[in-house]
N, C-alpha and C positions, 0 to 999 in steps of 0.2 A: 502494500500500500504506500510506504514511503517513497518507494521509487517511481511511482506514477504521480505523486505530487511533485518531485524532483525533476521529472520530463517535463510536466505541465508548466512548471515555473520557468524553466530554461527556454521552452517555447513561447512562454509569454513575454519574456525579457528580449527574446531574438525579435519576435514580431514587432514590439515597443521600438527598439532600435532601428528596424529598418522604417517604422512608421513615422518615427521623429527625426530623420536624417535629413540633412540640408545639403545643398549645393555647396562646392568649394572648388576655387579655382588653385590647383596645387601643382601646375605645370612650371618649369623654369622659364625664365624670359626668353631664351632662344626658342624653346620649344612653342611657347604661346604664340610668337610673332610668327613662326612658321606656319603654325595651325591655322591663325587668322588669316595669313595672307593666302595660303593655298584654299581656304576654305571660301574667300572672295573671289578666287580666280576659278572656282568650280572643279578644284583637284579632290583626289581621295587622299592626300597625304595626313590630314587632319584624322581622318577614320584609323588609319594604320597608327597613329600616335597614339591615340585613346585606345585602341584595341591593345597595344603594347603596353601600356600602363595598366589595363585592366589584367593583362595576362601576369605581370610582375606583382600586382597586387594580391590576386588570388593563388598564385603558386605556393606560398608559404602555408597559407591555410590548409590547403590540399594535402600538404605533405604532413603537418601536425594531425590533422583529422583522419588521415589514413593510418598514422602510427596508434592514435587513440583507439581506433575502430579496433585494430589487429590486438592491443593490450585489452580492451574490453571484451572483446570475443574469447581470448585466452583465459581470462579471469573468469567469465562466466561458465566456462568448461571446466576450470578447476573446482570451482563452487559446486557444480553436478555432480562432477567425480568424487568429490570428497566431502 
C-alpha cells in the first residue's frame, strides 16, 4: 500500500513540474544569433540546433533512468526470491 502512495506522489510531482514549466532561452549568444538568422532566412539550422540541445538534455536522464530500472528490477527479484 505504501508503494502505491509513493508512486502516486511521484507521478503527481512530475505532472505538477511539467504543468508549471516556463519557457527559457538557454542558448549561447552565437547559437541564438545563428538560429534567429537562419529562421528568418527560412533555413532549418534552428531546428537542428534545437534537436541537438534536446538530445544533450535527455541523454543523462535516460542513462540514469535505465540504471535505476535495472537496479529496481534486480531488487524486486531479490525480494521475491528471499
